[in-house]
C-alpha positions in Angstrom: -68.5 3.7 -13.7 -65.1 5.0 -14.9 -62.6 6.0 -12.1 -60.8 9.2 -12.7 -57.3 10.2 -11.6 -56.9 14.0 -12.1 -53.3 15.2 -12.5 -53.0 18.8 -12.1 -56.0 20.5 -10.3 -54.5 23.9 -10.2 -56.0 27.0 -8.7 -59.8 26.8 -8.2 -61.8 29.0 -10.6 -58.7 29.8 -12.7 -57.3 26.2 -13.8 -58.8 23.9 -16.3 -58.1 20.9 -13.9 -60.3 22.4 -11.3 -63.1 22.7 -13.9 -62.6 19.1 -15.0 -63.1 18.1 -11.4 -66.3 20.2 -10.9 -67.9 18.8 -14.1 -67.2 15.2 -12.9 -68.4 16.0 -9.5 -71.7 17.3 -10.6 -74.0 14.4 -10.4 -76.6 16.1 -12.4 -74.2 15.9 -15.5 -74.1 12.1 -15.2 -71.1 11.3 -17.4 -70.5 8.0 -15.8 -67.3 8.7 -14.0 -66.0 9.2 -10.3 -63.3 11.4 -9.2 -61.3 9.2 -6.9 -57.7 10.5 -6.9 -56.0 14.0 -7.4 -52.3 14.5 -8.0 -51.2 18.1 -7.4 -47.3 18.5 -7.6 -47.3 22.4 -7.1 -49.8 23.1 -4.4 -48.8 20.1 -2.4 -45.1 21.4 -2.4 -43.4 23.5 0.0 -42.7 26.1 -2.5 -46.4 26.8 -2.9 -46.9 27.7 0.8 -48.5 31.1 0.8 -48.4 31.3 -3.1 -51.3 32.9 -4.8 -54.3 30.4 -4.9 -52.9 28.2 -2.1 -55.7 29.1 0.2 -58.3 28.5 -2.3 -56.7 25.2 -3.3 -56.6 24.1 0.4 -60.3 24.8 0.8 -61.1 22.9 -2.4 -58.9 20.0 -1.2 -60.8 19.9 2.1 -64.1 19.8 0.2 -62.9 16.9 -2.0 -61.4 14.9 0.8 -64.8 15.0 2.7 -66.1 13.4 -0.5 -63.5 10.6 -0.4 -61.1 11.9 -2.9 -57.5 11.1 -2.2 -54.7 13.5 -2.8 -51.0 12.9 -3.7 -48.0 15.2 -4.5 -46.5 12.5 -7.0 -48.3 10.3 -9.5 -46.2 7.4 -8.5 -48.1 7.2 -5.3 -51.6 6.8 -6.9 -52.6 3.1 -5.9 -53.6 0.6 -8.6 -57.2 0.8 -9.8 -59.8 -1.5 -8.4 -60.2 -4.9 -10.2 -62.8 -4.8 -12.9 -63.0 -0.9 -13.0 -61.7 1.1 -15.7 -59.5 4.1 -15.1 -59.1 7.2 -17.0 -56.2 9.7 -16.1 -56.9 13.5 -17.0 -53.7 15.3 -17.1 -54.2 19.0 -16.9 -51.2 20.4 -15.3 -48.8 23.1 -16.7 -47.6 22.2 -20.1 -43.9 21.9 -19.0 -44.9 19.3 -16.3 -47.3 17.1 -18.5 -44.6 14.9 -19.9 -43.4 13.7 -16.4 -46.9 13.2 -15.2 -47.8 11.3 -18.4 -44.9 8.8 -18.1 -45.5 8.4 -14.3 -49.2 7.5 -14.7 -49.0 5.5 -17.9 -48.4 2.1 -16.3 -51.2 2.7 -13.9 -54.2 3.7 -16.2 -56.4 2.3 -19.0 -56.6 5.5 -21.0 -55.4 9.1 -20.7 -57.1 12.4 -21.5 -54.2 15.0 -22.1 -55.0 18.6 -22.1 -53.6 20.7 -25.0 -50.9 21.1 -26.3 -49.7 18.1 -24.1 -46.0 19.1 -24.1 -43.8 22.1 -24.8 -42.0 20.4 -27.9 -42.8 18.2 -30.6 -40.0 15.7 -29.6 -41.5 15.5 -26.1 -45.0 14.7 -27.4 -43.7 12.3 -30.0 -41.9 10.4 -27.1 -45.1 10.3 -25.2 -47.0 9.0 -28.1 -44.6 6.2 -28.6 -44.7 5.3 -24.8 -48.4 5.1 -25.0 -48.5 3.0 -28.1 -46.0 0.5 -26.6 -48.3 0.0 -23.6 -51.5 0.1 -25.8 -52.9 2.9 -23.8 -55.1 5.3 -25.9 -54.5 9.1 -25.5 -57.3 11.5 -26.2 -56.7 15.2 -26.4 -58.6 18.0 -24.8 -59.4 19.8 -28.2 -63.0 20.5 -27.3 -63.5 22.5 -30.5 -63.2 19.3 -32.6 -66.6 18.4 -31.3 -68.2 21.9 -31.1 -71.4 22.7 -32.9 -70.2 26.1 -34.3 -67.1 24.4 -36.0 -69.1 21.5 -37.3 -71.6 23.9 -38.8 -69.0 26.1 -40.4 -67.2 23.0 -42.0 -70.5 21.6 -43.3 -71.3 25.1 -44.9 -67.8 25.3 -46.4 -68.1 21.8 -47.8 -71.3 22.9 -49.6 -69.4 25.7 -51.2 -66.3 24.5 -53.1 -63.7 27.2 -53.1 -64.8 28.9 -49.9 -62.6 29.5 -46.9 -63.0 29.3 -43.2 -61.9 31.9 -40.5 -61.7 30.5 -37.0 -61.8 33.2 -34.3 -60.9 32.3 -30.8 -61.4 35.0 -27.9 -60.5 34.9 -24.3 -61.5 37.3 -21.7 -58.3 38.5 -19.9 -58.2 42.1 -18.9 -56.1 44.2 -21.3 -53.7 45.4 -18.6 -50.0 44.7 -18.3 -50.6 42.8 -15.0 -53.4 40.5 -16.3 -51.6 39.7 -19.6 -48.2 39.4 -17.9 -49.7 36.7 -15.5 -51.3 35.1 -18.6 -48.0 35.1 -20.6 -46.1 33.5 -17.7 -48.7 30.9 -16.9 -48.9 30.0 -20.6 -45.2 30.5 -21.3 -45.3 28.1 -24.3 -47.0 30.9 -26.2 -50.3 31.6 -27.7 -50.0 29.3 -30.6 -49.1 26.4 -28.4 -51.7 27.3 -25.7 -54.6 29.1 -27.1 -54.6 28.9 -30.9 -53.6 25.2 -30.8 -57.4 24.5 -30.8 -57.7 26.2 -34.2 -54.5 24.5 -35.5 -56.1 21.2 -34.5 -59.1 21.9 -36.5 -56.8 22.9 -39.4 -54.8 19.7 -39.1 -57.9 17.5 -38.5 -60.2 18.7 -41.1 -58.5 21.0 -43.6 -55.4 18.9 -44.6 -53.1 21.6 -43.0 -49.7 20.3 -41.9 -46.1 21.6 -41.9 -45.5 19.7 -45.2 -48.5 20.9 -46.9 -48.1 24.6 -46.2 -47.5 26.8 -49.2 -47.6 30.3 -47.6 -48.3 32.0 -44.3 -49.4 35.7 -44.0 -49.8 37.7 -40.8 -52.4 40.3 -40.5 -50.3 43.2 -39.1 -53.2 45.5 -38.4 -55.0 43.0 -36.2 -51.8 41.3 -34.4 -49.9 42.6 -31.4 -46.7 41.3 -29.9 -45.7 42.4 -26.5 -43.0 41.9 -23.8 -44.5 41.9 -20.2 -43.4 41.1 -16.7 -45.0 38.1 -15.1 -45.7 37.6 -11.4 -42.2 36.2 -11.1 -40.7 39.6 -12.2 -39.3 38.0 -15.4 -40.1 39.2 -18.8 -42.2 37.1 -21.4 -42.7 37.9 -25.0 -45.9 36.6 -26.8 -48.8 37.8 -29.0 -51.6 39.3 -27.0 -53.5 38.8 -30.3 -52.6 37.2 -33.6 -54.3 36.6 -36.9 -52.8 34.9 -39.9 -53.8 32.9 -43.0 -52.4 29.7 -44.2 -52.7 28.4 -47.7 -51.8 24.8 -48.6 -50.2 23.5 -51.7 -53.5 22.1 -52.8 -55.1 25.6 -52.6 -57.0 25.2 -49.1 -57.0 28.5 -47.2 -57.7 28.7 -43.5 -57.6 31.9 -41.4 -57.0 31.8 -37.7 -57.4 34.6 -35.2 -56.8 34.4 -31.4 -57.3 37.4 -29.0 -56.4 37.1 -25.3 -58.7 40.2 -24.5 -61.4 39.7 -27.2 -64.2 38.5 -25.2 -65.8 35.1 -24.3 -66.7 33.6 -27.7 -65.3 31.6 -30.6 -66.6 32.0 -34.1 -66.4 30.2 -37.4 -67.0 32.4 -40.5 -67.3 31.0 -44.0 -66.6 33.2 -47.0 -66.7 32.7 -50.7 -63.9 33.2 -53.2 -64.8 36.7 -53.4 -64.6 37.4 -49.7 -68.5 37.7 -49.3 -69.5 36.1 -46.0 -71.7 33.0 -46.4 -72.4 32.2 -42.9 -71.2 32.9 -39.3 -71.5 30.3 -36.3 -70.7 31.1 -32.7 -69.9 29.4 -29.5 -71.9 29.8 -27.3 -75.1 29.9 -29.2 -78.6 30.6 -28.0 -79.2 27.0 -27.3 -76.3 26.9 -24.8 -77.2 30.2 -23.0 -79.2 28.5 -20.2 -76.6 25.9 -19.5 -73.9 28.5 -19.3 -76.0 30.7 -17.1 -76.4 27.9 -14.6 -72.8 27.0 -14.7 -71.8 30.6 -14.0 -74.3 31.0 -11.1 -72.9 27.8 -9.6 -69.1 29.0 -9.7 -69.2 32.8 -9.6 -65.8 34.4 -10.1 -64.4 31.8 -12.2 -62.8 32.5 -15.7 -65.6 33.2 -18.1 -64.3 30.8 -20.8 -65.0 27.8 -18.7 -68.7 28.4 -18.9 -68.7 29.3 -22.6 -67.0 26.0 -23.3 -68.8 24.1 -20.6 -71.1 22.1 -23.0 -68.2 21.1 -25.3 -65.9 20.0 -22.5 -68.8 17.9 -21.1 -69.3 16.3 -24.4 -65.7 15.7 -25.0 -65.3 13.9 -21.6 -68.6 12.0 -22.1 -67.3 10.6 -25.4 -63.9 9.7 -23.8 -65.7 7.9 -20.8 -67.9 6.0 -23.1 -64.8 4.9 -25.1 -63.0 3.8 -22.0 -65.9 1.9 -20.5 -67.4 0.3 -23.6 -64.5 0.3 -26.2 -66.6 2.2 -28.7 -64.8 4.9 -30.8 -64.6 8.4 -29.3 -66.2 10.0 -32.4 -64.5 13.3 -33.4 -62.1 13.4 -30.4 -58.6 14.3 -31.4 -55.8 11.7 -30.6 -52.2 12.4 -29.5 -51.3 12.1 -33.3 -53.3 15.1 -34.1 -51.7 16.9 -31.2 -48.3 16.1 -32.7 -49.2 17.5 -36.1 -50.7 20.7 -34.4 -47.8 21.3 -32.2 -45.5 21.0 -35.2 -47.5 23.7 -36.9 -47.3 25.9 -33.8 -43.6 25.5 -33.7 -43.2 26.1 -37.5 -45.5 29.2 -37.6 -44.4 31.0 -34.5 -41.0 32.2 -35.7 -42.5 33.0 -39.2 -45.2 35.1 -37.6 -42.8 36.9 -35.2 -40.5 37.8 -38.1 -43.4 39.2 -40.1 -44.6 41.3 -37.1 -41.2 42.8 -36.2 
């Protein structure tokens, strides 16, 4: 069994860290890992007393403690792993906190699963990469779409039709209201390209030779896209895209289109079109095969963010490959590394000002 330290549990039913915990705790999933320690800097601080989600977190903490899980406010307080037992650190806190948690847990783990985008800036992520390489600790990224069925099927169809292009569509299910989007903008203040569309940028970087150096042109779809300034729960204003669509063409002629909509629904789609724009195939996540799994997950945790259940099979497969790699030393096939994360974050930083200028 692999021992897991979760850094960043967050608010139950809203935060990805919480969902990682529920998947690991579900003995019916059997991924070969145990959740032994949780580091939660925010909800275990005095500032969080009475804050939204604090009551729900306290209830979840009590539930986990009854199962023997230990809680800490700081990563440095986590004890060394048991002799002969491999440890995996899953870092799923707010993006701006990730670099500190990363450096603190690095000397005390055998591998790291880092949620996207990993850090707010390229320089931070590059420093994290260097630190991990110096300690020979592999870092896997939470880009679940790298192992998704829909994206794999879309790429295979595109490969069979030279000259075709792929459109990657990513939808979330936030309510299209100032309050809901304002909370989303503040909680994901790194911006939609670094937070949501980073999955699609990782696909472009991993499989389509898209990088800052290879980009020939970028074109925003003005009819589709929307940029807004909204107040978050703190009362501060945050400016971001509520939805964005753009095409990237490389110097070698590869074209990839990416669309992300915070209020577009629960699915992700890969569309393959020929050179004339005729659609050759469309693949979705979830598909009919996943419907029953998603239904069971939703029934078990009612009231959760819907995208948890849509992505449930992929996140389980992703963690399973990482756990297998940690315990056996085998390759984590298809799982993005921190190197891919650096390339993807570079793309996000490069593209954001270009798209904002085109949409102003």
